C-alpha positions, -999 to +999 in steps of 0.1 A: +709+811+529+706+808+492+710+770+493+681+766+517+657+786+495+664+764+465+657+732+485+624+745+498+611+755+464+621+723+444+620+695+470+640+680+498+668+668+475+690+693+458+689+694+420+715+678+400+731+705+380+757+702+352+787+724+351+778+758+339+740+753+343+717+774+363+687+763+384+654+761+363+627+787+369+593+774+381+575+794+353+595+776+327+584+742+341+547+752+339+548+764+303+565+732+291+539+710+308+510+731+294+522+730+258+529+693+259+494+686+273+477+707+246+496+691+218+489+656+231+451+664+233+450+678+197+468+648+184+445+624+201+414+642+188+427+641+152+435+604+155+401+596+170+383+615+142+402+597+115+393+563+130+356+572+134+354+585+098+370+552+085+346+531+105+316+549+091+330+547+055+325+583+050+289+585+061+281+615+081+244+611+087+239+587+116+201+591+122+173+581+099+156+612+084+120+618+094+109+616+058+124+581+053+110+569+086+075+581+076+078+565+042+084+531+059+054+533+083+024+511+074-007+528+061-035+534+086-059+512+067-034+485+058-041+459+085-018+433+069+012+457+069+006+467+106+004+431+117+035+421+097+055+451+111+046+442+148+055+405+147+080+392+173+114+394+158+104+418+130+122+450+122+110+482+139+112+499+105+102+478+075+125+476+046+101+489+020+114+510-009+112+547-009+105+568-040+129+594-051+118+629-063+141+623-094+117+596-106+093+622-119+101+648-145+079+673-163+091+684-198+077+711-222+074+694-256+067+713-289+034+698-300+015+704-332-021+716-326-047+721-353-066+753-350-089+759-380-070+757-412-036+763-395-012+741-375+002+757-344+034+745-327+031+751-290+050+738-260+028+717-238+037+700-205+041+662-204+050+641-173+074+612-173+073+591-141+091+560-130+075+542-100+089+515-077+056+498-069+069+481-037+073+515-020+049+524+008+031+554-006+011+578+015-021+588-003-051+609+010-077+597-015-095+564-019-096+542-050-121+516-062-118+481-048-108+452-070-137+442-093-130+416-121-161+428-140-149+464-140-115+453-152-128+431-180-154+456-192-146+484-217-150+517-198-145+539-229-150+535-266-116+538-282-130+550-315-143+582-299-110+590-282-089+619-294-059+610-316-024+610-301-006+643-300+019+649-328+053+660-315+072+686-335+107+674-343+126+706-335+126+728-303+108+761-305+113+791-283+079+806-289+046+796-306+049+789-343+020+790-367+021+767-398-003+769-427-005+740-451-016+746-487-022+719-514+004+718-541-011+729-574-011+704-601-034+721-627-008+747-637+027+757-629+046+790-632+078+771-638+086+754-671+085+716-671+117+697-678+118+673-708+108+637-700+136+612-695+140+585-721+141+548-713+179+547-717+183+577-693+161+559-668+182+527-670+214+547-666+200+564-634+190+530-620+225+515-627+242+546-611+220+548-580+213+511-575+238+507-547+222+536-528+187+523-530+196+491-510+215+508-481+203+504-445+165+501-443+157+515-478+140+492-502+142+490-540+110+497-557+104+475-587+097+493-620+071+473-639+079+489-673+116+480-670+129+445-672+149+440-639+171+414-655+187+442-676+202+457-645+216+425-630+253+420-629+249+382-626+225+355-614+207+373-586+177+350-584+151+376-592+117+361-598+100+381-625+067+361-621+067+367-583+042+395-586+018+377-609-012+361-592-040+340-605-075+335-590-093+303-598-131+306-598-151+274-597-177+270-624-213+262-618-212+275-582-241+292-566-243+311-533-274+308-511-283+323-477-276+301-447-306+282-433-321+291-400-309+270-371-336+246-357-335+220-329-337+193-355-307+204-374-276+182-368-247+198-349-211+186-352-186+190-323-150+178-317-142+164-282-104+163-274-094+138-246-058+139-232-046+105-220-029+113-187-025+077-175-020+046-198-052+027-203-073+010-230-090+031-256-125+021-243-116+029-207-104+064-217-136+071-237-159+057-209-141+079-184-149+109-206-186+100-206-191+079-237-213+048-237-194+015-230-208-002-262-197+026-285-163+028-269-159-009-272-167-008-310-141+019-315-115+000-295-121-032-315-116-014-348-083+002-336-071-031-323-078-048-357-056-022-374-029-015-349-029-049-331-030-031-297-057-018-273-035+002-248-029+039-251+002+055-237+005+085-214+006+116-235-016+103-263-046+124-275-080+111-286-101+133-308-138+123-310-162+137-336-198+137-324-229+145-344-258+158-323-294+159-335-321+167-310-317+142-282-296+118-302-258+119-303-236+094-321-198+091-327-189+096-364-151+098-362-123+090-338-087+100-343-056+091-323-025+114-319+009+106-304+036+132-298+014+156-318+014+134-349-017+118-364-017+080-360-050+067-372-086+078-379-117+057-377-149+070-394-184+057-398-194+048-434-229+047-449-236+013-433-227+025-398-195+005-397-160+019-388-136+022-416-102+038-420-106+075-427-085+104-437-068+127-411-093+154-402-085+191-405-060+206-381-074+215-347-053+236-323-070+220-293-051+188-300-017+205-297-027+223-265-046+194-249-021+192-220-016+230-217-030+233-182-017+266-168-004+261-132-019+284-105+000+316-097+017+314-063+017+346-043+051+361-036+064+382-007+035+383+018+049+415+034+041+435+002+007+447-010-011+431-039-004+443-075-037+460-078-032+481-047+004+488-055-004+503-089-032+525-076-011+538-046+020+546-066+002+562-096-021+584-074+009+596-054+028+605-086+000+627-099-020+603-121-058+605-116-082+576-111-094+576-147-059+572-160-050+545-135-082+526-144-070+527-180-036+513-169-053+484-151-074+475-181-044+476-204-023+453-182-052+429-174-043+403-201-007+400-189-008+407-151-023+389-121-036+418-100-043+395-070-007+384-067+017+400-043+042+426-055+079+419-058+105+444-047+117+447-084+082+455-099+082+488-117+059+510-137+068+538-161+043+561-177+044+592-200+012+613-202+001+648-210-003+671-180-021+704-173+009+725-160+044+721-147+032+703-116+027+671-137-009+665-123-032+646-147-067+659-156-097+643-173-083+657-206-049+640-201-039+611-223-016+582-215+009+579-244+033+553-231+033+526-205+062+503-195+055+476-169+079+452-153+064+424-132+089+396-125+101+382-158+073+400-177+083+432-195+055+450-214+058+482-234+026+499-248+022+529-271-010+548-278-018+551-315-047+559-338-051+535-367-056+556-398-076+528-415-106+529-391-096+559-368-097+536-337-074+544-308-057+515-290-024+506-274+002+484-291+035+469-282+068+478-298+060+454-327+026+470-335+005+442-318-024+448-295-022+432-260-060+428-260-071+392-265-092+382-295-117+365-272-121+363-234-123+327-223-147+336-194-174+361-203-188+359-168-161+376-146-164+363-110-185+333-120-177+298-109-168+270-134-193+242-131-193+220-162-168+215-191-170+205-227-177+168-236-200+139-231-221+139-199-255+128-186-280+156-191-293+168-157-329+172-171-332+147-199-313+120-180-294+104-209-259+108-222-255+139-244-227+159-258-222+191-238-211+216-265-200+244-242-189+253-207-211+264-178-203+293-155-226+297-125-234+330-107-264+346-090-293+356-111-288+391-126-250+389-127-238+409-158-225+389-189-199+406-211-191+401-248-161+379-253-148+400-282-156+426-308-183+416-333-218+420-347-249+405-331-263+377-352-292+367-329-307+381-297-339+365-285-357+333-275-344+299-287-369+271-290-342+244-286-338+247-249-312+276-247-338+301-235-327+337-240-298+334-264-273+359-280-251+350-309-222+373-318-202+369-350-165+377-348-139+380-376-124+349-393-154+326-388-157+327-350-192+329-333-198+330-296-231+319-280-245+331-246-275+311-233-301+309-205-300+346-199-326+362-177-327+393-199-308+407-229-293+442-226-309+471-244-295+478-278-282+442-282-302+433-314-294+416-347-270+438-367-258+458-337-220+462-332-206+453-297-172+456-282-152+433-260-162+437-224-196+453-232-225+441-210-248+421-233-272+404-208-276+390-173-274+355-158-307+336-156-322+301-158-344+303-189-349+273-212-337+238-201-318+248-170-316+236-134-303+268-119-289+303-128-258+299-150-243+309-183-239+282-210-211+296-232-202+282-266-175+289-292-183+280-328-155+280-355-166+276-391-198+259-380-181+235-356-185+238-318-152+236-300-141+236-264-138+273-253-112+264-226-088+244-249-091+262-283-059+282-292-073+316-299-058+340-324-037+369-312-051+404-309-051+431-336-018+436-354-010+467-375+001+461-411+013+481-441+010+518-440-006+518-405+024+498-391+049+523-408+031+553-392+031+535-358+068+529-360+074+566-366+052+575-336+070+549-314+104+562-324+093+598-316+082+588-281+114+568-274+137+596-286+117+621-265+121+600-234+158+594-240+164+631-244+145+639-213+165+614-192+198+627-206+188+663-198+177+653-163+210+635-156+230+664-169+211+688-146+219+667-116 
């Protein structure tokens, strides 16, 4: 009976049992199967988790966060971005950059504030922002549309601006009050030491001479001590280097300049680049000169050089004397590879003779400097102008400060070009509180702009010589141009400098300026800082004319105006970008336009080709103070970045 029960419970066949073994219990079989199944499942789960972790390279977030998705959506009013994001084959989420909260930091900086006769050191908030301009920023406020006149005009008078804040070199826990008192020189409570003898002075110079020339320290020359006495050998010291002599010509008288009349002769230089090899007469005729005069010039050059052909790259400089309706050639010069070859000049008998090389003219060197047009970049990104406004407003800068940024970068940045993914803007400005929001009293102290290969750093500084406030690069040079080439922003170029047939008089005449056309009443701005020399009607055909005298012998002329702005009168001081009048068609004119001239030392030159001087550059004591101010700002920003990285 026992054998039958075992067969029924384990199967039809009897179990194979070794000697001395007993029959296994059914509960033991169930526990072994259950434990093996659990261990197999756990092992599989661990192995699958390790494989999944390795495939994702340690990334645990598989879904795009809602904030990142919102940052990549096109703006509601950005039609170009919406169209570009919905094209066939385009990505569902565009690859625009997203700003990081760490790109903005507000630091409390000890600042010296003048209150009455005391100086108070108080901590004030300053914001330091770094903006990736290609990010798609969400802003809930509008900004002004692109207007070239508004960008070129001077919105504020720098001379009336507040000076830059002075940072205290050490950190303070609370407010510190400093009182400055002049050192008394009339009397002293301490006994004065005996004056040093000349021998003692010489001994001190010999002893401390090596220290005076270390690093950036400079040796001050003592006039009452012979420097040769301290020399250990032949050091090449020029004792007469500080001596200067001024030669005054005898029998010289100075008179006031005569008034300009239509009958007075005017001299102008016309620079003609030879782009294709041709004869000299063909080049001059192509530039608008009479065939007979051009032939006479070519015959003379051929008699001297034994050739009539000009090569590609040559430059012809023609001097023209204009008197009323008569214009005649008085001098022609030929340049090759930037070097003077030959000059033909008119003598008293009206014949061409060999003349001396005329004074240097920068337009000859830059005759072929035609700037290529700027090609737009990535069409999926907004324009530079929009990118700057959107980024700056989203970071807490107000419209007034952003407008200042636009004007500062105008000479170096094309705001109509498309942004690049690497374009960045860094700013440091005073804020109202720890939020870092700018107010109308906030001042922009530092600006760092990167656009492609262009890298611009600007520091705010008040020049102690004239108390004017401006922005300078790291070398103390202003980015603002000396003269604007186009004083009619938005105007269309119509006629250049050179010989042409006069549209009213009908004969060949030297056009001594450039013409910009625009609707009547379009504002005209001053090309540079200067003093008004003339503002009124001109009897020579210029109509309403304004003459502005600039430094270093430059004069700009604005003609055919419909009206002259109020306050623009002889003796008045104007600033670059200030509206001085409006486009008209007064005088000898066929339509509303601006005839613009540049006069250098009495000679009219081509405003589009002349190589203009650089902007204002700090020198001497002003430059030294600027370098100290720049170093304080750089050190402050470096310390702020180091503290921010340490806190992270």
